[in-house]
CHARMM-style PDB file with segment names, atoms N, HN, CA, C and O in Angstrom:
ATOM      1  N   MET     1      15.341  27.139  -4.512  1.00  0.00      PROA
ATOM      2  CA  MET     1      15.882  26.312  -5.705  1.00  0.00      PROA
ATOM      3  C   MET     1      16.988  25.513  -5.077  1.00  0.00      PROA
ATOM      4  O   MET     1      17.401  24.535  -5.700  1.00  0.00      PROA
ATOM      5  N   THR     2      17.512  25.815  -3.919  1.00  0.00      PROA
ATOM      6  HN  THR     2      17.177  26.610  -3.412  1.00  0.00      PROA
ATOM      7  CA  THR     2      18.450  24.663  -3.408  1.00  0.00      PROA
ATOM      8  C   THR     2      17.112  23.344  -2.621  1.00  0.00      PROA
ATOM      9  O   THR     2      17.432  22.156  -2.615  1.00  0.00      PROA
ATOM     10  N   ILE     3      16.194  23.633  -2.235  1.00  0.00      PROA
ATOM     11  HN  ILE     3      15.935  24.599  -2.239  1.00  0.00      PROA
ATOM     12  CA  ILE     3      15.236  22.452  -1.580  1.00  0.00      PROA
ATOM     13  C   ILE     3      14.880  21.721  -3.013  1.00  0.00      PROA
ATOM     14  O   ILE     3      14.897  20.491  -3.072  1.00  0.00      PROA
ATOM     15  N   VAL     4      14.551  22.536  -4.187  1.00  0.00      PROA
ATOM     16  HN  VAL     4      14.537  23.535  -4.140  1.00  0.00      PROA
ATOM     17  CA  VAL     4      14.278  21.674  -5.259  1.00  0.00      PROA
ATOM     18  C   VAL     4      15.804  20.658  -5.844  1.00  0.00      PROA
ATOM     19  O   VAL     4      15.772  19.518  -6.308  1.00  0.00      PROA
ATOM     20  N   LEU     5      16.829  21.394  -5.655  1.00  0.00      PROA
ATOM     21  HN  LEU     5      16.855  22.319  -5.277  1.00  0.00      PROA
ATOM     22  CA  LEU     5      17.868  20.538  -6.024  1.00  0.00      PROA
ATOM     23  C   LEU     5      18.322  19.240  -5.109  1.00  0.00      PROA
ATOM     24  O   LEU     5      18.577  18.123  -5.559  1.00  0.00      PROA
ATOM     25  N   LEU     6      18.358  19.558  -4.009  1.00  0.00      PROA
ATOM     26  HN  LEU     6      18.151  20.466  -3.643  1.00  0.00      PROA
ATOM     27  CA  LEU     6      18.227  18.544  -2.971  1.00  0.00      PROA
ATOM     28  C   LEU     6      16.933  17.534  -3.033  1.00  0.00      PROA
ATOM     29  O   LEU     6      16.960  16.347  -2.711  1.00  0.00      PROA
ATOM     30  N   SER     7      16.369  17.896  -3.273  1.00  0.00      PROA
ATOM     31  HN  SER     7      16.347  18.861  -3.535  1.00  0.00      PROA
ATOM     32  CA  SER     7      15.033  16.997  -3.767  1.00  0.00      PROA
ATOM     33  C   SER     7      15.002  16.077  -5.148  1.00  0.00      PROA
ATOM     34  O   SER     7      14.261  15.133  -5.419  1.00  0.00      PROA
ATOM     35  N   TRP     8      15.707  16.478  -5.663  1.00  0.00      PROA
ATOM     36  HN  TRP     8      16.309  17.245  -5.443  1.00  0.00      PROA
ATOM     37  CA  TRP     8      15.907  15.642  -7.286  1.00  0.00      PROA
ATOM     38  C   TRP     8      15.877  14.203  -6.782  1.00  0.00      PROA
ATOM     39  O   TRP     8      14.975  13.460  -7.167  1.00  0.00      PROA
ATOM     40  N   ARG     9      16.876  13.744  -5.889  1.00  0.00      PROA
ATOM     41  HN  ARG     9      17.610  14.348  -5.577  1.00  0.00      PROA
ATOM     42  CA  ARG     9      17.238  12.777  -5.846  1.00  0.00      PROA
ATOM     43  C   ARG     9      16.248  12.004  -4.332  1.00  0.00      PROA
ATOM     44  O   ARG     9      15.916  10.835  -4.135  1.00  0.00      PROA
ATOM     45  N   ARG    10      16.085  12.907  -3.733  1.00  0.00      PROA
ATOM     46  HN  ARG    10      16.354  13.857  -3.892  1.00  0.00      PROA
ATOM     47  CA  ARG    10      15.388  12.385  -2.277  1.00  0.00      PROA
ATOM     48  C   ARG    10      14.018  13.121  -2.157  1.00  0.00      PROA
ATOM     49  O   ARG    10      14.102  14.163  -1.507  1.00  0.00      PROA
ATOM     50  N   PRO    11      12.882  12.847  -2.593  1.00  0.00      PROA
ATOM     51  CA  PRO    11      12.012  13.655  -2.546  1.00  0.00      PROA
ATOM     52  C   PRO    11      11.444  13.987  -1.468  1.00  0.00      PROA
ATOM     53  O   PRO    11      10.908  15.071  -1.238  1.00  0.00      PROA
ATOM     54  N   TRP    12      11.567  12.744  -0.503  1.00  0.00      PROA
ATOM     55  HN  TRP    12      12.003  11.864  -0.690  1.00  0.00      PROA
ATOM     56  CA  TRP    12      11.031  12.933   0.842  1.00  0.00      PROA
ATOM     57  C   TRP    12      11.857  14.362   1.696  1.00  0.00      PROA
ATOM     58  O   TRP    12      11.272  14.845   2.666  1.00  0.00      PROA
ATOM     59  N   ILE    13      12.727  14.743   1.411  1.00  0.00      PROA
ATOM     60  HN  ILE    13      13.202  14.351   0.624  1.00  0.00      PROA
ATOM     61  CA  ILE    13      13.163  16.124   1.696  1.00  0.00      PROA
ATOM     62  C   ILE    13      12.364  17.267   1.060  1.00  0.00      PROA
ATOM     63  O   ILE    13      12.006  18.204   1.773  1.00  0.00      PROA
ATOM     64  N   GLY    14      12.126  17.242   0.018  1.00  0.00      PROA
ATOM     65  HN  GLY    14      12.416  16.481  -0.561  1.00  0.00      PROA
ATOM     66  CA  GLY    14      11.403  18.411  -0.741  1.00  0.00      PROA
ATOM     67  C   GLY    14       9.809  18.295   0.232  1.00  0.00      PROA
ATOM     68  O   GLY    14       9.341  19.327   0.714  1.00  0.00      PROA
ATOM     69  N   GLY    15       9.218  17.161   0.392  1.00  0.00      PROA
ATOM     70  HN  GLY    15       9.598  16.323   0.000  1.00  0.00      PROA
ATOM     71  CA  GLY    15       7.919  16.960   1.190  1.00  0.00      PROA
ATOM     72  C   GLY    15       8.037  17.636   2.363  1.00  0.00      PROA
ATOM     73  O   GLY    15       7.304  18.556   2.726  1.00  0.00      PROA
ATOM     74  N   ILE    16       9.075  17.123   3.031  1.00  0.00      PROA
ATOM     75  HN  ILE    16       9.671  16.376   2.737  1.00  0.00      PROA
ATOM     76  CA  ILE    16       8.733  17.904   4.471  1.00  0.00      PROA
ATOM     77  C   ILE    16       9.132  19.231   4.544  1.00  0.00      PROA
ATOM     78  O   ILE    16       8.509  20.054   5.215  1.00  0.00      PROA
ATOM     79  N   VAL    17      10.236  19.527   3.832  1.00  0.00      PROA
ATOM     80  HN  VAL    17      10.742  18.858   3.287  1.00  0.00      PROA
ATOM     81  CA  VAL    17      10.720  21.260   3.862  1.00  0.00      PROA
ATOM     82  C   VAL    17       9.467  21.935   2.937  1.00  0.00      PROA
ATOM     83  O   VAL    17       9.295  23.149   3.048  1.00  0.00      PROA
ATOM     84  N   PHE    18       8.827  21.368   2.273  1.00  0.00      PROA
ATOM     85  HN  PHE    18       8.967  20.382   2.183  1.00  0.00      PROA
ATOM     86  CA  PHE    18       7.985  22.389   1.489  1.00  0.00      PROA
ATOM     87  C   PHE    18       6.567  22.456   2.422  1.00  0.00      PROA
ATOM     88  O   PHE    18       5.846  23.453   2.464  1.00  0.00      PROA
ATOM     89  N   ILE    19       6.316  21.220   3.148  1.00  0.00      PROA
ATOM     90  HN  ILE    19       6.901  20.410   3.115  1.00  0.00      PROA
ATOM     91  CA  ILE    19       5.397  21.413   4.216  1.00  0.00      PROA
ATOM     92  C   ILE    19       5.618  22.011   5.356  1.00  0.00      PROA
ATOM     93  O   ILE    19       4.663  22.363   6.048  1.00  0.00      PROA
ATOM     94  N   ALA    20       6.821  22.214   5.720  1.00  0.00      PROA
ATOM     95  HN  ALA    20       7.597  21.928   5.157  1.00  0.00      PROA
ATOM     96  CA  ALA    20       6.981  22.654   6.947  1.00  0.00      PROA
ATOM     97  C   ALA    20       7.173  24.291   6.833  1.00  0.00      PROA
ATOM     98  O   ALA    20       6.946  25.011   7.805  1.00  0.00      PROA
ATOM     99  N   VAL    21       7.636  24.848   5.484  1.00  0.00      PROA
ATOM    100  HN  VAL    21       7.821  24.263   4.694  1.00  0.00      PROA
ATOM    101  CA  VAL    21       7.637  25.993   5.267  1.00  0.00      PROA
ATOM    102  C   VAL    21       6.088  26.271   5.007  1.00  0.00      PROA
ATOM    103  O   VAL    21       5.684  27.358   5.419  1.00  0.00      PROA
ATOM    104  N   ALA    22       5.292  25.548   4.463  1.00  0.00      PROA
ATOM    105  HN  ALA    22       5.620  24.665   4.128  1.00  0.00      PROA
ATOM    106  CA  ALA    22       3.920  26.182   4.438  1.00  0.00      PROA
ATOM    107  C   ALA    22       3.165  26.553   5.624  1.00  0.00      PROA
ATOM    108  O   ALA    22       2.449  27.554   5.677  1.00  0.00      PROA
ATOM    109  N   VAL    23       3.338  25.731   6.566  1.00  0.00      PROA
ATOM    110  HN  VAL    23       3.919  24.919   6.522  1.00  0.00      PROA
ATOM    111  CA  VAL    23       3.009  25.497   7.999  1.00  0.00      PROA
ATOM    112  C   VAL    23       3.550  26.822   8.607  1.00  0.00      PROA
ATOM    113  O   VAL    23       2.785  27.594   9.184  1.00  0.00      PROA
ATOM    114  N   LEU    24       4.718  27.045   8.487  1.00  0.00      PROA
ATOM    115  HN  LEU    24       5.339  26.417   8.019  1.00  0.00      PROA
ATOM    116  CA  LEU    24       5.138  28.186   9.354  1.00  0.00      PROA
ATOM    117  C   LEU    24       4.876  29.351   8.803  1.00  0.00      PROA
ATOM    118  O   LEU    24       4.985  30.252   9.636  1.00  0.00      PROA
ATOM    119  N   TYR    25       4.536  29.772   7.607  1.00  0.00      PROA
ATOM    120  HN  TYR    25       4.448  29.040   6.931  1.00  0.00      PROA
ATOM    121  CA  TYR    25       4.290  31.131   6.527  1.00  0.00      PROA
ATOM    122  C   TYR    25       2.663  30.840   7.591  1.00  0.00      PROA
ATOM    123  O   TYR    25       2.614  31.536   8.605  1.00  0.00      PROA
ATOM    124  N   ALA    26       1.677  30.058   7.392  1.00  0.00      PROA
ATOM    125  HN  ALA    26       1.717  29.493   6.569  1.00  0.00      PROA
ATOM    126  CA  ALA    26       0.618  30.046   7.886  1.00  0.00      PROA
ATOM    127  C   ALA    26       0.118  30.243   9.349  1.00  0.00      PROA
ATOM    128  O   ALA    26      -0.970  30.681   9.724  1.00  0.00      PROA
ATOM    129  N   THR    27       1.265  29.777  10.140  1.00  0.00      PROA
ATOM    130  HN  THR    27       2.148  29.421   9.835  1.00  0.00      PROA
ATOM    131  CA  THR    27       0.981  30.348  11.354  1.00  0.00      PROA
ATOM    132  C   THR    27       1.785  31.473  11.834  1.00  0.00      PROA
ATOM    133  O   THR    27       1.216  32.280  12.569  1.00  0.00      PROA
ATOM    134  N   ALA    28       3.406  31.717  11.443  1.00  0.00      PROA
ATOM    135  HN  ALA    28       3.869  31.062  10.846  1.00  0.00      PROA
ATOM    136  CA  ALA    28       4.020  32.732  12.226  1.00  0.00      PROA
ATOM    137  C   ALA    28       3.833  33.836  10.899  1.00  0.00      PROA
ATOM    138  O   ALA    28       3.859  34.912  11.497  1.00  0.00      PROA
ATOM    139  N   LEU    29       3.694  34.101   9.716  1.00  0.00      PROA
ATOM    140  HN  LEU    29       3.673  33.227   9.230  1.00  0.00      PROA
ATOM    141  CA  LEU    29       3.487  35.207   9.154  1.00  0.00      PROA
ATOM    142  C   LEU    29       2.353  35.543   8.538  1.00  0.00      PROA
ATOM    143  O   LEU    29       2.132  36.753   8.590  1.00  0.00      PROA
ATOM    144  N   ALA    30       1.497  34.863   7.931  1.00  0.00      PROA
ATOM    145  HN  ALA    30       1.676  33.880   7.889  1.00  0.00      PROA
ATOM    146  CA  ALA    30      -0.224  35.519   7.577  1.00  0.00      PROA
ATOM    147  C   ALA    30      -0.848  35.629   8.582  1.00  0.00      PROA
ATOM    148  O   ALA    30      -2.003  35.843   8.213  1.00  0.00      PROA
ATOM    149  N   ARG    31      -0.798  35.613  10.004  1.00  0.00      PROA
ATOM    150  HN  ARG    31       0.140  35.438  10.303  1.00  0.00      PROA
ATOM    151  CA  ARG    31      -1.448  36.421  11.093  1.00  0.00      PROA
ATOM    152  C   ARG    31      -2.949  36.246  10.908  1.00  0.00      PROA
ATOM    153  O   ARG    31      -3.618  37.214  11.269  1.00  0.00      PROA
ATOM    154  N   GLY    32      -3.667  35.107  10.371  1.00  0.00      PROA
ATOM    155  HN  GLY    32      -3.123  34.320  10.078  1.00  0.00      PROA
ATOM    156  CA  GLY    32      -4.671  35.089  10.526  1.00  0.00      PROA
ATOM    157  C   GLY    32      -5.513  35.692   9.017  1.00  0.00      PROA
ATOM    158  O   GLY    32      -6.718  35.591   8.785  1.00  0.00      PROA
ATOM    159  N   ARG    33      -4.506  36.295   8.172  1.00  0.00      PROA
ATOM    160  HN  ARG    33      -3.527  36.377   8.360  1.00  0.00      PROA
ATOM    161  CA  ARG    33      -5.352  36.663   6.743  1.00  0.00      PROA
ATOM    162  C   ARG    33      -4.986  35.179   5.709  1.00  0.00      PROA
ATOM    163  O   ARG    33      -3.944  34.836   5.151  1.00  0.00      PROA
ATOM    164  N   LEU    34      -6.605  34.424   5.786  1.00  0.00      PROA
ATOM    165  HN  LEU    34      -7.452  34.703   6.240  1.00  0.00      PROA
ATOM    166  CA  LEU    34      -6.773  33.264   4.976  1.00  0.00      PROA
ATOM    167  C   LEU    34      -6.520  33.704   3.644  1.00  0.00      PROA
ATOM    168  O   LEU    34      -6.320  32.913   2.723  1.00  0.00      PROA
ATOM    169  N   ASP    35      -6.523  34.736   3.538  1.00  0.00      PROA
ATOM    170  HN  ASP    35      -6.685  35.379   4.287  1.00  0.00      PROA
ATOM    171  CA  ASP    35      -6.480  34.703   1.325  1.00  0.00      PROA
ATOM    172  C   ASP    35      -5.352  34.338   1.166  1.00  0.00      PROA
ATOM    173  O   ASP    35      -5.063  33.444   0.371  1.00  0.00      PROA
ATOM    174  N   TRP    36      -4.113  35.241   2.220  1.00  0.00      PROA
ATOM    175  HN  TRP    36      -4.348  35.968   2.866  1.00  0.00      PROA
ATOM    176  CA  TRP    36      -2.602  34.873   2.137  1.00  0.00      PROA
ATOM    177  C   TRP    36      -2.329  33.642   1.957  1.00  0.00      PROA
ATOM    178  O   TRP    36      -1.728  33.086   1.038  1.00  0.00      PROA
ATOM    179  N   ILE    37      -3.088  33.007   3.444  1.00  0.00      PROA
ATOM    180  HN  ILE    37      -3.576  33.458   4.191  1.00  0.00      PROA
ATOM    181  CA  ILE    37      -2.464  31.696   3.569  1.00  0.00      PROA
ATOM    182  C   ILE    37      -2.895  30.683   2.584  1.00  0.00      PROA
ATOM    183  O   ILE    37      -2.250  29.641   2.472  1.00  0.00      PROA
ATOM    184  N   ALA    38      -4.033  30.936   1.798  1.00  0.00      PROA
ATOM    185  HN  ALA    38      -4.557  31.783   1.889  1.00  0.00      PROA
ATOM    186  CA  ALA    38      -4.590  30.355   0.369  1.00  0.00      PROA
ATOM    187  C   ALA    38      -3.657  30.520  -0.444  1.00  0.00      PROA
ATOM    188  O   ALA    38      -3.011  29.542  -0.820  1.00  0.00      PROA
ATOM    189  N   VAL    39      -3.434  31.517  -0.803  1.00  0.00      PROA
ATOM    190  HN  VAL    39      -3.959  32.312  -0.498  1.00  0.00      PROA
ATOM    191  CA  VAL    39      -2.205  31.802  -2.106  1.00  0.00      PROA
ATOM    192  C   VAL    39      -1.138  31.463  -2.126  1.00  0.00      PROA
ATOM    193  O   VAL    39      -0.685  31.054  -3.195  1.00  0.00      PROA
ATOM    194  N   ILE    40      -0.230  31.502  -0.834  1.00  0.00      PROA
ATOM    195  HN  ILE    40      -0.598  31.835   0.034  1.00  0.00      PROA
ATOM    196  CA  ILE    40       0.928  31.376  -0.531  1.00  0.00      PROA
ATOM    197  C   ILE    40       1.433  29.682  -0.119  1.00  0.00      PROA
ATOM    198  O   ILE    40       2.118  28.762  -0.566  1.00  0.00      PROA
ATOM    199  N   ALA    41       0.673  29.989   0.894  1.00  0.00      PROA
ATOM    200  HN  ALA    41       0.116  30.736   1.257  1.00  0.00      PROA
ATOM    201  CA  ALA    41       0.974  28.508   1.522  1.00  0.00      PROA
ATOM    202  C   ALA    41       0.082  27.444   1.177  1.00  0.00      PROA
ATOM    203  O   ALA    41       0.046  26.418   1.857  1.00  0.00      PROA
ATOM    204  N   GLY    42      -0.560  27.594   0.285  1.00  0.00      PROA
ATOM    205  HN  GLY    42      -0.531  28.428  -0.267  1.00  0.00      PROA
ATOM    206  CA  GLY    42      -1.679  26.733  -0.303  1.00  0.00      PROA
ATOM    207  C   GLY    42      -0.843  25.818  -1.128  1.00  0.00      PROA
ATOM    208  O   GLY    42      -0.891  24.599  -0.964  1.00  0.00      PROA
ATOM    209  N   PRO    43       0.192  26.590  -2.324  1.00  0.00      PROA
ATOM    210  CA  PRO    43       0.609  25.955  -3.389  1.00  0.00      PROA
ATOM    211  C   PRO    43       1.807  25.251  -2.762  1.00  0.00      PROA
ATOM    212  O   PRO    43       2.349  24.425  -3.496  1.00  0.00      PROA
ATOM    213  N   LEU    44       2.266  25.400  -1.687  1.00  0.00      PROA
ATOM    214  HN  LEU    44       1.826  26.071  -1.091  1.00  0.00      PROA
ATOM    215  CA  LEU    44       3.637  25.099  -1.213  1.00  0.00      PROA
ATOM    216  C   LEU    44       2.963  23.830  -0.492  1.00  0.00      PROA
ATOM    217  O   LEU    44       3.468  22.722  -0.671  1.00  0.00      PROA
ATOM    218  N   PHE    45       2.059  23.950   0.156  1.00  0.00      PROA
ATOM    219  HN  PHE    45       1.649  24.850   0.302  1.00  0.00      PROA
ATOM    220  CA  PHE    45       1.676  22.550   0.639  1.00  0.00      PROA
ATOM    221  C   PHE    45       1.391  21.254  -0.152  1.00  0.00      PROA
ATOM    222  O   PHE    45       1.711  20.108   0.164  1.00  0.00      PROA
ATOM    223  N   VAL    46       0.657  21.716  -1.352  1.00  0.00      PROA
ATOM    224  HN  VAL    46       0.397  22.647  -1.609  1.00  0.00      PROA
ATOM    225  CA  VAL    46       0.469  20.832  -2.306  1.00  0.00      PROA
ATOM    226  C   VAL    46       1.947  20.554  -3.113  1.00  0.00      PROA
ATOM    227  O   VAL    46       2.211  19.420  -3.511  1.00  0.00      PROA
ATOM    228  N   VAL    47       2.615  21.367  -3.258  1.00  0.00      PROA
ATOM    229  HN  VAL    47       2.400  22.289  -2.934  1.00  0.00      PROA
ATOM    230  CA  VAL    47       4.031  20.917  -3.765  1.00  0.00      PROA
ATOM    231  C   VAL    47       4.685  19.787  -2.778  1.00  0.00      PROA
ATOM    232  O   VAL    47       5.409  18.892  -3.214  1.00  0.00      PROA
ATOM    233  N   GLY    48       4.378  19.917  -1.530  1.00  0.00      PROA
ATOM    234  HN  GLY    48       3.790  20.644  -1.175  1.00  0.00      PROA
ATOM    235  CA  GLY    48       4.929  19.099  -0.431  1.00  0.00      PROA
ATOM    236  C   GLY    48       4.496  17.792  -0.633  1.00  0.00      PROA
ATOM    237  O   GLY    48       5.261  16.841  -0.794  1.00  0.00      PROA
ATOM    238  N   LEU    49       2.967  17.710  -0.627  1.00  0.00      PROA
ATOM    239  HN  LEU    49       2.345  18.482  -0.496  1.00  0.00      PROA
ATOM    240  CA  LEU    49       2.346  16.548  -0.701  1.00  0.00      PROA
ATOM    241  C   LEU    49       3.019  15.785  -2.346  1.00  0.00      PROA
ATOM    242  O   LEU    49       3.513  14.666  -2.490  1.00  0.00      PROA
ATOM    243  N   LEU    50       2.863  16.555  -3.090  1.00  0.00      PROA
ATOM    244  HN  LEU    50       2.462  17.463  -2.973  1.00  0.00      PROA
ATOM    245  CA  LEU    50       3.585  15.568  -4.486  1.00  0.00      PROA
ATOM    246  C   LEU    50       4.639  15.556  -4.455  1.00  0.00      PROA
ATOM    247  O   LEU    50       4.939  15.320  -5.626  1.00  0.00      PROA
ATOM    248  N   PHE    51       5.855  15.682  -3.705  1.00  0.00      PROA
ATOM    249  HN  PHE    51       5.611  15.874  -2.754  1.00  0.00      PROA
ATOM    250  CA  PHE    51       7.259  15.092  -3.695  1.00  0.00      PROA
ATOM    251  C   PHE    51       6.721  14.115  -2.447  1.00  0.00      PROA
ATOM    252  O   PHE    51       7.111  12.978  -2.713  1.00  0.00      PROA
ATOM    253  N   LEU    52       6.237  14.117  -1.628  1.00  0.00      PROA
ATOM    254  HN  LEU    52       5.920  15.040  -1.412  1.00  0.00      PROA
ATOM    255  CA  LEU    52       5.767  12.705  -0.670  1.00  0.00      PROA
ATOM    256  C   LEU    52       5.263  11.898  -1.627  1.00  0.00      PROA
ATOM    257  O   LEU    52       5.882  10.850  -1.813  1.00  0.00      PROA
ATOM    258  N   TRP    53       4.371  12.090  -2.239  1.00  0.00      PROA
ATOM    259  HN  TRP    53       3.868  12.942  -2.088  1.00  0.00      PROA
ATOM    260  CA  TRP    53       3.542  11.141  -3.331  1.00  0.00      PROA
ATOM    261  C   TRP    53       4.307  10.250  -4.158  1.00  0.00      PROA
ATOM    262  O   TRP    53       4.204   9.026  -4.233  1.00  0.00      PROA
ATOM    263  N   SER    54       5.266  11.194  -4.905  1.00  0.00      PROA
ATOM    264  HN  SER    54       5.350  12.189  -4.844  1.00  0.00      PROA
ATOM    265  CA  SER    54       6.573  10.826  -5.705  1.00  0.00      PROA
ATOM    266  C   SER    54       7.219   9.497  -4.859  1.00  0.00      PROA
ATOM    267  O   SER    54       7.307   8.312  -5.183  1.00  0.00      PROA
ATOM    268  N   TRP    55       7.625  10.214  -3.650  1.00  0.00      PROA
ATOM    269  HN  TRP    55       7.554  11.177  -3.387  1.00  0.00      PROA
ATOM    270  CA  TRP    55       8.769   9.427  -3.272  1.00  0.00      PROA
ATOM    271  C   TRP    55       8.033   8.081  -3.032  1.00  0.00      PROA
ATOM    272  O   TRP    55       8.545   7.038  -3.440  1.00  0.00      PROA
ATOM    273  N   ARG    56       6.946   8.081  -2.434  1.00  0.00      PROA
ATOM    274  HN  ARG    56       6.531   8.928  -2.103  1.00  0.00      PROA
ATOM    275  CA  ARG    56       6.223   6.780  -2.141  1.00  0.00      PROA
ATOM    276  C   ARG    56       5.954   6.125  -3.403  1.00  0.00      PROA
ATOM    277  O   ARG    56       6.200   4.929  -3.251  1.00  0.00      PROA
ATOM    278  N   GLN    57       5.551   6.373  -4.603  1.00  0.00      PROA
ATOM    279  HN  GLN    57       5.351   7.345  -4.726  1.00  0.00      PROA
ATOM    280  CA  GLN    57       5.835   5.757  -5.832  1.00  0.00      PROA
ATOM    281  C   GLN    57       6.811   5.191  -6.244  1.00  0.00      PROA
ATOM    282  O   GLN    57       6.866   4.153  -6.905  1.00  0.00      PROA
ATOM    283  N   THR    58       7.693   5.896  -5.846  1.00  0.00      PROA
ATOM    284  HN  THR    58       7.649   6.738  -5.309  1.00  0.00      PROA
ATOM    285  CA  THR    58       9.129   5.199  -6.299  1.00  0.00      PROA
ATOM    286  C   THR    58       9.501   4.011  -5.390  1.00  0.00      PROA
ATOM    287  O   THR    58       9.928   2.922  -5.774  1.00  0.00      PROA
ATOM    288  N   ALA    59       9.246   4.437  -3.998  1.00  0.00      PROA
ATOM    289  HN  ALA    59       8.899   5.321  -3.686  1.00  0.00      PROA
ATOM    290  CA  ALA    59       9.445   3.421  -3.013  1.00  0.00      PROA
ATOM    291  C   ALA    59       8.719   1.991  -3.041  1.00  0.00      PROA
ATOM    292  O   ALA    59       9.160   1.008  -2.445  1.00  0.00      PROA
ATOM    293  N   ASP    60       7.610   2.002  -3.773  1.00  0.00      PROA
ATOM    294  HN  ASP    60       7.252   2.800  -4.258  1.00  0.00      PROA
ATOM    295  CA  ASP    60       6.662   1.032  -4.420  1.00  0.00      PROA
ATOM    296  C   ASP    60       7.067   0.364  -5.340  1.00  0.00      PROA
ATOM    297  O   ASP    60       7.122  -0.861  -5.236  1.00  0.00      PROA
ATOM    298  N   VAL    61       7.481   1.077  -6.566  1.00  0.00      PROA
ATOM    299  HN  VAL    61       7.436   2.072  -6.651  1.00  0.00      PROA
ATOM    300  CA  VAL    61       8.101   0.358  -7.595  1.00  0.00      PROA
ATOM    301  C   VAL    61       9.081  -0.218  -7.171  1.00  0.00      PROA
ATOM    302  O   VAL    61       9.142  -1.308  -7.739  1.00  0.00      PROA
ATOM    303  N   SER    62      10.044  -0.065  -6.350  1.00  0.00      PROA
ATOM    304  HN  SER    62       9.994   0.821  -5.888  1.00  0.00      PROA
ATOM    305  CA  SER    62      11.614  -0.541  -6.186  1.00  0.00      PROA
ATOM    306  C   SER    62      11.324  -1.832  -5.085  1.00  0.00      PROA
ATOM    307  O   SER    62      12.112  -2.750  -4.862  1.00  0.00      PROA
ATOM    308  N   THR    63      10.256  -1.682  -4.594  1.00  0.00      PROA
ATOM    309  HN  THR    63       9.616  -0.936  -4.776  1.00  0.00      PROA
ATOM    310  CA  THR    63      10.001  -3.097  -3.693  1.00  0.00      PROA
ATOM    311  C   THR    63       9.150  -4.184  -4.484  1.00  0.00      PROA
ATOM    312  O   THR    63       8.667  -5.192  -3.967  1.00  0.00      PROA
ATOM    313  N   ARG    64       9.064  -3.890  -5.561  1.00  0.00      PROA
ATOM    314  HN  ARG    64       9.456  -3.071  -5.981  1.00  0.00      PROA
ATOM    315  CA  ARG    64       8.135  -4.946  -6.527  1.00  0.00      PROA
ATOM    316  C   ARG    64       9.042  -6.078  -7.111  1.00  0.00      PROA
ATOM    317  OT1 ARG    64       8.557  -6.945  -7.838  1.00  0.00      PROA
TER     318      ARG     64
END
């Protein structure tokens, strides 16, 4: 919840944190369980990508 609140105004924070948590989970906690990685780390990674995409879109609009 805290990550989402911090990312409300600064989406790059959410992008970095969510992707980092996904990678951390996939490498440290899932221990080769591809089904766990897909179900838990996959959505976290996608959310991180969406935050980064949102940040990029906002940056493009402000430079026009």
